[in-house]
N, C-alpha and C positions, 0 to 999 in steps of 0.2 A: 527499558532494561536492555543490557548488552549481554550478548552471548558470543564470546570471542570478539571478533571485529564486526559483528552483525548487530544492528540496532533492531530490537523487537518492540513494536508499538501495539498495545491492545486498545482497540477503538470500541466504544460502547454507545448504545442509544442511537438516536437519530442524528445522522450527519447532514445538517441543513445549513443554509446560508448564515444563520445567526452564529453558528459554531465554526465557520470556515476559517476565521482568523486564527483560532486555536489550532485547528488541524494544519493550516499552512505553516504556522510557527513550528509545530512538531516536525513536519516534513522538511522544512528548511534546516532545522538542527540536524536531522538525519542525513541530509546531503552534505553537511559540513563536518559530520562526525567521523568520517573515515575516507581514506583514499584507496581504492575507489569506494564510493558509498554503497553499503549493503544494508538494505532495509527490508524488514518483514512486518507486514501489517496483519495482525490477528483480528478477524472480523466476526467471530462467532456471536458476539453480543450486539452487533449492529442491527437495528430494527428498520432503518430507512436511510436512503441516500438520495439527496436531491441533485439537480443538475450542477449546481455550484460545486458541491463536494466531489461529484464524479469528475468534473473538469479538473479539480485540483489533483485527484488521484492520477489522472492521465498525464497532466502537466509534470508532476513530480516523477512519475515513472520514466517519462521521456528524458527529464533532466538527469536522473540517476544513470540512465544508459549513456547519455552524452558524456558524462563524467567517467565512464568506464565501469560503472557498477550496475546495480539493478535494484528493483523493488519487487517483492513477491508478496502474494496474498495468501492467507490461510483461512480456511472455513468461510469461503465466499458465500454470502447469503444469496438465495435464488434471485431476488429482485436486482441485486447488483450484477450477478452473472448475466441476467437478461439485458441490463443496461449496457454492459460491456460488449455483449454480442451485437446489440443494435448499433453500437458505435464502431463496430468492426474490429474490436480489440479483444474479443473473447479468447483468442489464442495467443495474443501478443503480450499480455500481462500474465505471467505465470501464476497459477493457483495450485495450492498444495493442501492435502488433508491434515497435515500436522506441522507444528513449528519445527520439529526436528528434521523433517524432510525438506522444508524450505531452507533451513540453515545449511543442511548438507549439500543442497544443490549449488551453493556458491563455490564449493571446492572443486 
C-alpha cells in the first residue's frame, strides 16, 4: 500500500528462511518504487524473526539509506527489538508506535 510516496508493507506471521524470498522481493520492489526509497514496515502481526529475515531487514535498511531514503519500523515486536539491539542496530533502524508517525518522519 502507498501513502503518498511512502510504501507501507504489513508483515505477518513468522519471518523465516522459507519466506525470505517473498520478503526480499517485497523489499526490492520498495527500493525501486521511489526516489529516494521510503519504506515503512508494519510489524504488529509478526510472531517470529529468524536470522535470515533479520539479515534481510538490515541489508535493505542500509540499501535504502545508501539510495538517499530510509526504512522505518512500526510496532516492533520485543523479540525483534532484542535482536536489533544485540546486532548493535537498536537505535539505527528507526522504530515508531504508529504508521502515521513513521510516514510523518520522512518529511
